[in-house]
RONU-405892 format. One record per residue (C-alpha): residue number from 0; residue in three letters; x, y negated, z negated. Coordinates in Angstrom, 1 decimal. Layout:
BEGIN
ATOM  palum  drenmar       x       y       z
ATOM    NUM      ALA       X       Y       Z
...
This chain:
BEGIN
ATOM  palum  drenmar       x       y       z
ATOM      0      MET     0.0     0.1     0.0
ATOM      1      ILE     1.6    -3.3     1.2
ATOM      2      LEU     0.2    -6.9     0.3
ATOM      3      ASN     2.1    -9.7     1.9
ATOM      4      GLY     5.3    -7.5     2.4
ATOM      5      VAL     5.1    -6.4    -1.4
ATOM      6      GLU     4.7    -2.7    -2.1
ATOM      7      ILE     1.8    -1.8    -4.7
ATOM      8      ARG     3.5     1.3    -6.0
ATOM      9      ASP     1.3     4.5    -6.8
ATOM     10      SER     1.5     4.1   -10.4
ATOM     11      PHE    -0.6     3.0   -13.4
ATOM     12      ALA    -0.3     0.8   -16.6
ATOM     13      GLU    -0.9     3.0   -19.7
ATOM     14      ALA    -2.8     1.2   -22.5
ATOM     15      PHE    -4.0     2.1   -25.8
ATOM     16      PRO    -6.9     1.2   -28.3
ATOM     17      MET    -6.7    -1.9   -30.5
ATOM     18      VAL    -8.8    -3.8   -32.9
ATOM     19      GLY    -9.2    -7.3   -32.3
ATOM     20      THR   -10.9   -10.5   -33.2
ATOM     21      ARG   -11.3   -14.2   -31.9
ATOM     22      LEU   -10.9   -17.5   -33.9
ATOM     23      ILE   -12.2   -20.8   -32.8
ATOM     24      ILE    -9.8   -23.6   -34.0
ATOM     25      THR   -10.9   -27.2   -33.7
ATOM     26      ALA    -9.1   -30.4   -34.7
ATOM     27      ASP    -9.3   -34.2   -34.4
ATOM     28      THR    -7.0   -34.1   -31.2
ATOM     29      PRO    -6.3   -31.4   -28.5
ATOM     30      ASP    -2.8   -31.4   -29.4
ATOM     31      TRP    -3.3   -30.7   -33.2
ATOM     32      ALA    -5.8   -27.9   -32.1
ATOM     33      MET    -3.1   -26.3   -29.7
ATOM     34      THR    -0.4   -26.8   -32.4
ATOM     35      ALA    -2.5   -24.7   -34.9
ATOM     36      GLY    -3.2   -22.2   -32.2
ATOM     37      ARG     0.3   -21.7   -31.2
ATOM     38      VAL     1.6   -21.6   -34.7
ATOM     39      THR    -1.0   -19.0   -35.8
ATOM     40      THR    -0.2   -16.8   -33.0
ATOM     41      GLY     3.5   -17.2   -33.4
ATOM     42      PHE     5.8   -13.9   -34.0
ATOM     43      ALA     3.1   -11.7   -32.6
ATOM     44      THR     4.5   -10.3   -29.4
ATOM     45      SER     4.4    -6.6   -30.5
ATOM     46      VAL     2.9    -4.6   -33.1
ATOM     47      ILE     6.2    -2.6   -33.2
ATOM     48      GLY     7.9    -5.4   -35.0
ATOM     49      CYS     5.2    -8.1   -35.8
ATOM     50      GLY     2.4    -6.3   -37.3
ATOM     51      CYS     0.0    -7.6   -34.7
ATOM     52      GLU    -0.2    -9.0   -31.1
ATOM     53      ALA    -1.7   -12.5   -30.7
ATOM     54      GLY    -1.9   -15.6   -28.4
ATOM     55      VAL    -3.9   -18.7   -27.3
ATOM     56      GLU    -6.8   -17.3   -25.1
ATOM     57      ARG    -8.2   -20.5   -23.8
ATOM     58      VAL    -8.8   -24.3   -24.4
ATOM     59      ILE   -12.2   -25.3   -25.4
ATOM     60      ALA   -13.9   -28.6   -24.6
ATOM     61      PRO   -15.4   -30.6   -27.4
ATOM     62      GLU   -19.0   -29.8   -26.1
ATOM     63      ASP   -18.5   -26.2   -26.4
ATOM     64      THR   -17.0   -26.1   -29.9
ATOM     65      PRO   -19.2   -25.7   -33.2
ATOM     66      ASP   -18.3   -29.2   -34.4
ATOM     67      GLY   -17.9   -31.1   -31.4
ATOM     68      ARG   -14.3   -31.5   -31.5
ATOM     69      PRO   -11.4   -30.3   -29.1
ATOM     70      GLY   -10.6   -26.7   -29.7
ATOM     71      VAL    -8.8   -23.6   -28.6
ATOM     72      ALA    -9.7   -19.9   -28.9
ATOM     73      ILE    -7.1   -17.4   -30.2
ATOM     74      LEU    -7.2   -13.5   -30.0
ATOM     75      ILE    -5.5   -11.5   -32.7
ATOM     76      PHE    -5.2    -7.5   -32.3
ATOM     77      ALA    -3.9    -4.9   -34.5
ATOM     78      MET    -3.6    -1.2   -34.4
ATOM     79      ASP    -6.4    -0.6   -36.9
ATOM     80      PHE    -9.0    -2.4   -38.9
ATOM     81      LYS    -7.3    -2.4   -42.0
ATOM     82      SER    -4.3    -4.0   -40.4
ATOM     83      LEU    -6.4    -6.6   -38.7
ATOM     84      LYS    -8.0    -7.6   -42.1
ATOM     85      THR    -4.5    -8.2   -43.7
ATOM     86      VAL    -3.0   -10.2   -40.9
ATOM     87      VAL    -6.0   -12.6   -40.0
ATOM     88      PRO    -6.4   -14.0   -43.6
ATOM     89      LEU    -2.6   -14.3   -44.0
ATOM     90      ARG    -2.0   -16.4   -40.6
ATOM     91      LEU    -5.3   -18.5   -41.3
ATOM     92      GLY    -4.1   -19.6   -44.8
ATOM     93      GLN    -0.4   -20.1   -43.8
ATOM     94      CYS    -0.9   -21.8   -40.2
ATOM     95      ILE    -4.6   -23.1   -39.8
ATOM     96      LEU    -5.4   -24.2   -43.3
ATOM     97      THR    -2.0   -26.1   -43.5
ATOM     98      CYS    -2.3   -27.8   -40.2
ATOM     99      PRO    -3.7   -31.4   -40.2
ATOM    100      THR    -7.4   -32.0   -39.4
ATOM    101      THR    -8.2   -28.5   -38.4
ATOM    102      ALA   -11.3   -26.4   -39.0
ATOM    103      CYS   -11.7   -22.6   -38.2
ATOM    104      TYR   -14.8   -20.7   -36.7
ATOM    105      ALA   -15.9   -17.0   -36.1
ATOM    106      GLY   -15.3   -16.2   -32.4
ATOM    107      VAL   -17.0   -12.9   -32.4
ATOM    108      GLU   -20.5   -12.1   -33.7
ATOM    109      GLY   -20.8    -8.4   -33.8
ATOM    110      GLY   -18.5    -5.5   -35.1
ATOM    111      LYS   -16.9    -5.0   -38.4
ATOM    112      ARG   -16.3    -8.1   -40.3
ATOM    113      VAL   -12.9    -9.7   -40.8
ATOM    114      PRO   -12.6   -12.0   -43.8
ATOM    115      LEU   -11.7   -15.6   -43.3
ATOM    116      ALA   -12.6   -18.2   -45.9
ATOM    117      LYS   -14.0   -15.3   -48.1
ATOM    118      THR   -10.5   -14.6   -48.8
ATOM    119      ILE    -8.7   -18.1   -48.6
ATOM    120      ARG   -11.2   -20.0   -50.5
ATOM    121      TYR    -9.5   -19.1   -53.7
ATOM    122      PHE    -6.8   -21.6   -52.7
ATOM    123      SER    -9.2   -24.3   -53.7
ATOM    124      ASP    -9.0   -23.3   -57.5
ATOM    125      GLY   -12.7   -23.4   -58.0
ATOM    126      TYR   -13.4   -26.5   -56.1
ATOM    127      GLN   -14.6   -24.8   -53.1
ATOM    128      ILE   -18.1   -25.0   -51.9
ATOM    129      SER   -20.3   -22.9   -49.7
ATOM    130      LYS   -23.2   -23.6   -47.5
ATOM    131      LYS   -25.3   -21.1   -45.7
ATOM    132      PHE   -27.1   -21.7   -42.3
ATOM    133      GLY   -29.4   -18.8   -41.5
ATOM    134      ASP   -27.2   -15.7   -41.9
ATOM    135      GLU   -24.0   -17.6   -41.5
ATOM    136      ARG   -22.0   -18.9   -44.5
ATOM    137      PHE   -19.3   -21.7   -44.2
ATOM    138      TRP   -16.9   -22.8   -46.9
ATOM    139      ARG   -15.7   -26.3   -47.5
ATOM    140      LEU   -12.2   -26.4   -49.0
ATOM    141      PRO   -10.7   -29.7   -50.3
ATOM    142      VAL    -7.5   -30.4   -49.0
ATOM    143      MET    -5.2   -33.7   -49.0
ATOM    144      ASP    -6.7   -35.1   -45.8
ATOM    145      GLY   -10.2   -34.4   -46.4
ATOM    146      GLU   -11.8   -31.1   -46.1
ATOM    147      PHE   -11.1   -27.7   -44.3
ATOM    148      VAL   -14.2   -26.1   -43.0
ATOM    149      CYS   -14.2   -22.5   -42.3
ATOM    150      ASP   -16.5   -19.6   -41.5
ATOM    151      GLU   -16.7   -16.9   -44.2
ATOM    152      ASP   -15.8   -14.3   -41.8
ATOM    153      THR   -15.8   -13.1   -38.0
ATOM    154      GLY   -16.6   -10.2   -36.1
ATOM    155      SER   -14.1    -7.7   -34.3
ATOM    156      VAL   -14.0    -5.9   -31.1
ATOM    157      GLU   -12.5    -2.4   -30.1
ATOM    158      GLY    -9.9    -3.8   -27.7
ATOM    159      VAL    -7.2    -2.6   -25.3
ATOM    160      GLY    -3.5    -3.3   -25.8
ATOM    161      GLY    -0.5    -2.7   -23.6
ATOM    162      GLY    -1.8    -3.3   -20.1
ATOM    163      ASN     1.1    -4.3   -17.9
ATOM    164      ILE     2.7    -4.8   -14.5
ATOM    165      LEU     6.2    -4.8   -13.6
ATOM    166      ILE     7.6    -7.3   -11.1
ATOM    167      LEU    10.5    -6.1    -8.9
ATOM    168      ALA    12.5    -8.9    -7.2
ATOM    169      ARG    15.6    -9.5    -5.4
ATOM    170      SER    17.2   -12.0    -8.1
ATOM    171      ARG    16.3   -13.0   -11.5
ATOM    172      GLY    15.1   -16.5   -10.4
ATOM    173      GLN    12.8   -15.0    -7.7
ATOM    174      ALA    11.3   -12.5   -10.3
ATOM    175      LEU    10.7   -15.3   -13.0
ATOM    176      HIS     9.0   -17.5   -10.5
ATOM    177      ALA     6.7   -14.7    -9.3
ATOM    178      ALA     6.0   -13.9   -13.1
ATOM    179      GLU     5.2   -17.6   -13.9
ATOM    180      GLN     2.8   -17.8   -11.0
ATOM    181      ALA     1.1   -14.6   -12.3
ATOM    182      VAL     1.0   -16.0   -15.9
ATOM    183      LYS    -0.9   -19.1   -14.6
ATOM    184      ALA    -3.5   -17.1   -12.9
ATOM    185      MET    -4.0   -14.4   -15.7
ATOM    186      SER    -4.3   -17.2   -18.2
ATOM    187      ARG    -7.6   -18.3   -16.5
ATOM    188      VAL    -9.1   -14.8   -17.2
ATOM    189      GLU   -11.3   -15.0   -20.4
ATOM    190      GLY   -10.9   -12.3   -23.0
ATOM    191      VAL    -7.1   -11.6   -22.4
ATOM    192      ILE    -3.9   -12.7   -23.9
ATOM    193      LEU    -0.3   -12.3   -22.7
ATOM    194      PRO     1.5   -12.0   -26.1
ATOM    195      PHE     5.2   -12.1   -25.0
ATOM    196      PRO     7.1   -15.6   -24.7
ATOM    197      GLY     5.5   -17.5   -21.9
ATOM    198      GLY     3.6   -14.5   -21.1
ATOM    199      VAL     6.7   -12.7   -19.8
ATOM    200      VAL     8.9   -10.1   -21.2
ATOM    201      ARG    12.3    -9.2   -19.8
ATOM    202      SER    13.4    -6.4   -22.4
ATOM    203      GLY    10.6    -3.8   -21.3
ATOM    204      SER    10.7    -0.6   -23.6
ATOM    205      LYS    10.0     2.9   -23.4
ATOM    206      VAL     8.8     5.2   -26.1
ATOM    207      GLY    11.6     6.9   -28.2
ATOM    208      SER    15.3     6.4   -28.5
ATOM    209      LYS    18.7     8.4   -28.9
ATOM    210      TYR    18.5     6.7   -32.4
ATOM    211      LYS    16.1     8.4   -34.7
ATOM    212      ALA    15.2     5.2   -36.8
ATOM    213      LEU    13.9     3.6   -33.5
ATOM    214      PHE    10.4     4.0   -32.2
ATOM    215      ALA    11.2     2.3   -28.7
ATOM    216      SER    14.3     1.3   -26.7
ATOM    217      THR    15.1    -0.2   -23.5
ATOM    218      ASN    13.3     1.0   -20.3
ATOM    219      ASP    16.5     2.0   -18.7
ATOM    220      SER    14.8     3.0   -15.6
ATOM    221      TYR    14.0    -0.5   -14.8
ATOM    222      CYS    17.4    -2.1   -15.8
ATOM    223      PRO    19.3    -3.2   -12.8
ATOM    224      THR    22.6    -3.0   -14.5
ATOM    225      LEU    22.0     0.7   -15.5
ATOM    226      ARG    21.0     1.7   -11.9
ATOM    227      GLY    24.3     3.8   -11.3
ATOM    228      VAL    24.6     5.0   -15.2
ATOM    229      ALA    21.1     5.9   -16.4
ATOM    230      ALA    19.7     9.4   -15.7
ATOM    231      THR    16.9     8.1   -13.6
ATOM    232      SER    16.4     4.7   -11.9
ATOM    233      ALA    13.1     3.4   -10.4
ATOM    234      LEU    14.9     0.4    -8.6
ATOM    235      PRO    15.9     0.5    -5.0
ATOM    236      ASP    19.3    -1.2    -4.2
ATOM    237      GLU    17.8    -4.5    -3.2
ATOM    238      VAL    16.2    -5.1    -6.6
ATOM    239      GLY    18.4    -7.4    -8.9
ATOM    240      SER    15.8    -8.2   -11.6
ATOM    241      VAL    12.6    -7.2   -13.2
ATOM    242      MET    10.2    -9.1   -15.3
ATOM    243      GLU     7.1    -7.5   -17.2
ATOM    244      ILE     3.9    -8.9   -18.1
ATOM    245      VAL     1.9    -7.3   -21.0
ATOM    246      ILE    -1.9    -7.7   -21.2
ATOM    247      ASP    -4.1    -7.3   -24.3
ATOM    248      GLY    -7.9    -7.6   -24.0
ATOM    249      VAL   -11.3    -7.4   -25.6
ATOM    250      SER   -12.3    -4.7   -23.1
ATOM    251      PHE   -11.1    -2.5   -20.2
ATOM    252      ASP   -12.6    -4.8   -17.7
ATOM    253      ALA   -11.0    -7.8   -19.0
ATOM    254      VAL    -7.5    -6.3   -18.7
ATOM    255      ALA    -8.3    -4.9   -15.3
ATOM    256      ALA    -9.3    -8.4   -14.1
ATOM    257      ALA    -6.3    -9.9   -15.5
ATOM    258      THR    -4.1    -7.2   -13.7
ATOM    259      ARG    -5.8    -7.8   -10.5
ATOM    260      VAL    -5.5   -11.6   -10.4
ATOM    261      GLY    -1.7   -11.2   -11.7
ATOM    262      ILE    -0.9    -8.9    -8.8
ATOM    263      GLU    -2.5   -11.2    -6.3
ATOM    264      ALA    -0.5   -14.1    -7.4
ATOM    265      VAL     2.8   -12.1    -7.3
ATOM    266      CYS     2.0   -11.0    -3.8
ATOM    267      ALA     1.1   -14.6    -2.9
ATOM    268      VAL     4.8   -15.4    -3.6
ATOM    269      GLY     5.4   -12.1    -1.2
ATOM    270      SER     8.5   -10.6     0.3
ATOM    271      THR     9.7   -14.0     1.8
ATOM    272      GLY     9.9   -15.3    -2.0
ATOM    273      GLY    12.1   -12.3    -2.9
ATOM    274      VAL     9.4    -9.9    -4.3
ATOM    275      VAL    10.0    -6.3    -3.4
ATOM    276      ALA     7.4    -4.2    -5.3
ATOM    277      ILE     4.8    -4.4    -8.2
ATOM    278      ASP     5.0    -1.3   -10.6
ATOM    279      ALA     3.7    -0.5   -14.1
ATOM    280      GLY     4.8     1.2   -17.3
ATOM    281      ASN     3.4     4.5   -18.3
ATOM    282      TYR     4.4     7.7   -20.2
ATOM    283      GLY     2.8    10.2   -18.1
ATOM    284      GLY    -0.7     9.6   -19.7
ATOM    285      ASN     0.4    10.7   -23.2
ATOM    286      LEU     0.5     7.5   -24.8
ATOM    287      GLY    -2.8     6.0   -24.5
ATOM    288      PRO    -6.5     6.8   -23.0
ATOM    289      PHE    -6.8     3.7   -20.9
ATOM    290      HIS    -5.1     4.0   -17.3
ATOM    291      PHE    -5.0     0.8   -14.9
ATOM    292      LYS    -4.2     2.2   -11.6
ATOM    293      LEU    -2.7    -0.3    -9.5
ATOM    294      ARG    -3.9     0.9    -6.1
ATOM    295      ASP    -7.5     1.3    -7.2
ATOM    296      ILE    -7.6    -2.1    -8.7
ATOM    297      MET    -6.0    -3.7    -5.6
ATOM    298      GLY    -7.9    -1.4    -3.0
ATOM    299      GLY   -10.3    -4.3    -2.1
ATOM    300      VAL    -7.6    -6.8    -1.2
ATOM    301      ALA    -4.5    -5.0     0.1
């Protein structure tokens, strides 16, 4: 399968179940809302070392937020509900409560409940005040710039983590440019995040290692400098650099949609822009139950 001179390899991205939630953060200005969103989702690239995977999902206009102020939506994913209930209040208390002018609201209605102000209200040392509207309870916490308003809890979803594409290009600059174009396109898909720095990861991993203490190690099959050394290589001689984009989403369809638009953006750069092929990371179907088959996803446009 060829699209604009780029080979779509006969492969699939292998993803696994995660549990996630969405928070709506508002502030007096768009910059402060985004600051809170970015800080809250920092150090959250991979559950392997960070305990969760998180990112800013989208910017929200004032007319679409609960309090009529500028906002951002963030998504936070963990491997199980117990872990999610732990990491969300910690990030809320350390990164949103502390950020000037912010408020925080539930971004998911259904599913198991993840505590928000239900946990951090005790910081107010007895001065916290609650108000219930219908079935929804809000808390007002006094802080030095006024009040912090926050939902008592939020819902959760059974999400998908670890969707991915691999961009094989002739040079590092060309691989990175194609990845940047893909990130721009994929970031417009609602319900997904790209948790790695700028949406791109250069240190792709495989499951297992020669060192017993490590759960994962470098994906040597896709490291150009190991082409003549590693036991196997997936790279033709003309490939000098590989960039990976990892996708987490609230559903299979959301991750599939992001995969499609990402590949379309890479292929728009095309072979004239140095892109050789699109591949994906998998472990023979043994890691996760969700398989994103590249040629099936791109069958309608290639």
